[in-house]
C-alpha positions in Angstrom: -14.7 -12.9 -8.1 -11.8 -10.5 -8.2 -9.6 -10.0 -5.2 -8.9 -6.6 -3.7 -5.3 -6.8 -5.0 -6.6 -7.3 -8.6 -9.0 -4.4 -8.2 -6.2 -2.2 -6.9 -4.0 -3.2 -9.7 -6.7 -2.3 -12.3 -7.3 1.1 -10.7 -3.6 1.8 -10.7 -3.3 0.7 -14.4 -6.2 3.0 -15.3 -4.7 5.9 -13.4 -1.3 5.4 -15.1 -3.1 5.3 -18.4 -5.0 8.5 -17.8 -1.8 10.2 -16.5 0.3 9.1 -19.5 -2.5 10.2 -21.9 -2.6 13.6 -20.2 1.2 13.8 -20.5 1.1 12.8 -24.1 -1.5 15.5 -24.7 0.7 18.1 -23.1 3.6 17.0 -25.2 1.5 17.1 -28.4 0.2 20.6 -27.5 3.8 21.7 -26.9 4.8 20.4 -30.4 1.9 22.2 -32.0 2.6 25.5 -30.2 6.3 25.2 -31.0 5.6 24.6 -34.7 3.2 27.6 -34.6 5.9 29.8 -33.1 8.5 28.9 -35.7 6.0 29.2 -38.6 4.9 32.7 -37.5 8.4 33.9 -36.4 9.1 37.3 -37.7 12.0 38.4 -35.5 12.2 39.5 -31.9 8.7 40.8 -31.3 7.1 40.7 -27.9 4.3 38.4 -29.0 6.6 35.8 -30.6 9.0 35.8 -27.6 6.1 35.3 -25.2 4.7 32.4 -27.3 8.2 30.9 -27.3 8.6 31.3 -23.6 5.1 29.7 -23.1 6.2 26.7 -25.1 9.4 26.4 -23.1 7.3 26.6 -19.9 5.0 23.9 -21.1 7.9 21.7 -22.0 9.6 22.2 -18.6 6.3 21.6 -16.8 5.6 18.4 -18.7 9.2 17.2 -18.1 9.0 17.9 -14.4 5.6 16.2 -14.2 6.9 13.1 -15.9 10.0 13.0 -13.7 7.9 13.3 -10.6 5.6 10.6 -11.9 8.6 8.2 -12.3 9.8 9.1 -8.8 6.3 8.3 -7.4 6.3 4.9 -9.3 9.7 4.0 -7.8 8.6 5.1 -4.3 5.4 3.1 -4.7 7.4 0.0 -5.7 9.7 0.4 -2.7 6.8 0.8 -0.3 5.1 -2.3 -1.7 8.3 -4.2 -1.3 8.8 -3.0 2.3 5.1 -3.9 3.1 5.7 -7.4 1.7 8.8 -7.7 3.9 6.9 -6.5 7.0 4.0 -8.8 6.2 6.4 -11.7 6.0 8.1 -10.7 9.2 4.7 -10.5 11.0 3.8 -13.9 9.7 7.2 -15.3 11.0 6.5 -13.7 14.4 3.0 -15.2 14.6 4.3 -18.7 13.5 7.1 -18.5 16.1 4.7 -17.7 18.9 2.2 -20.3 17.9 5.0 -22.9 17.8 6.3 -21.8 21.2 2.9 -21.9 22.8 2.2 -25.3 21.3 -1.1 -24.3 19.7 -3.1 -27.0 17.8 -4.0 -26.5 14.2 -7.5 -25.4 15.1 -6.2 -23.0 17.8 -3.8 -21.5 15.3 -6.7 -20.8 12.9 -8.8 -19.3 15.6 -5.9 -17.2 17.0 -5.1 -15.9 13.5 -8.7 -15.0 12.8 -8.9 -13.4 16.2 -5.7 -11.3 15.5 -7.3 -10.2 12.2 -10.1 -8.8 14.3 -13.0 -11.2 13.6 -15.5 -11.7 16.4 -16.1 -15.2 18.0 -19.4 -15.4 16.1 -17.7 -14.7 12.8 -14.9 -17.2 13.5 -17.5 -19.8 14.4 -19.4 -19.2 11.2 -16.2 -19.4 9.1 -15.1 -22.6 10.8 -18.6 -24.1 10.7 -18.6 -24.6 14.5 -20.4 -23.3 17.6 -19.6 -20.1 19.5 -18.9 -22.2 22.6 -16.2 -24.1 20.8 -14.5 -20.9 19.7 -14.8 -19.4 23.2 -13.1 -22.6 24.6 -10.4 -22.5 22.0 -9.8 -18.8 22.6 -9.5 -19.4 26.4 -6.9 -22.1 25.6 -5.0 -19.8 23.4 -5.0 -17.0 26.0 -3.9 -19.5 28.7 -1.0 -20.9 26.5 0.0 -17.4 25.5 -0.1 -16.1 29.1 -2.5 -13.3 28.2 -6.1 -12.5 29.1 -7.5 -10.7 26.1 -7.4 -10.3 22.4 -5.7 -6.9 22.8 -2.9 -8.5 24.9 -2.5 -11.3 22.3 -2.1 -8.8 19.5 0.3 -6.7 21.6 2.6 -9.7 22.1 2.9 -10.0 18.3 3.4 -6.3 17.7 5.8 -5.9 20.6 8.3 -8.2 19.0 8.1 -6.4 15.7 8.7 -3.0 17.1 11.3 -4.0 19.7 14.1 -2.8 17.5 12.6 0.6 16.8 14.1 3.6 18.5 12.1 5.1 21.4 10.8 8.6 20.6 12.3 11.3 22.7 10.1 14.0 24.3 
């Protein structure tokens, strides 16, 4: 069974391969056209000049495309790195709150699954327990956290993450 990350990595590798093959084809065509222009060059005739300009345009287009592709790869790497940092920060916030609230190991698991959006029935199935047990654990989590719903529980976590962000001005 492959994970979503592995599948995404395969798709990205395939897309990179297709892009690089297309870029290679453009470069190859440019070389063929340039060779053709020089082999048929008979001086400054309109046809020869237009072919030469077309080859130059093809080369510039291929160069700009490759440059933009490299830029996108760098940007993608940066975004993935930042996402990893944000994910780690969110995990730290969750762990901090769970510690502060004194949640048991079972309550931590239930709270995390609840924050991820799973229903009580799904959590019960994953933990091989009854719905009533999950409801009791959820009630204990809410009481310890000082909230009354899943939405409030999630907002406590998110609130700390966005506390340092500037407030938008109207």
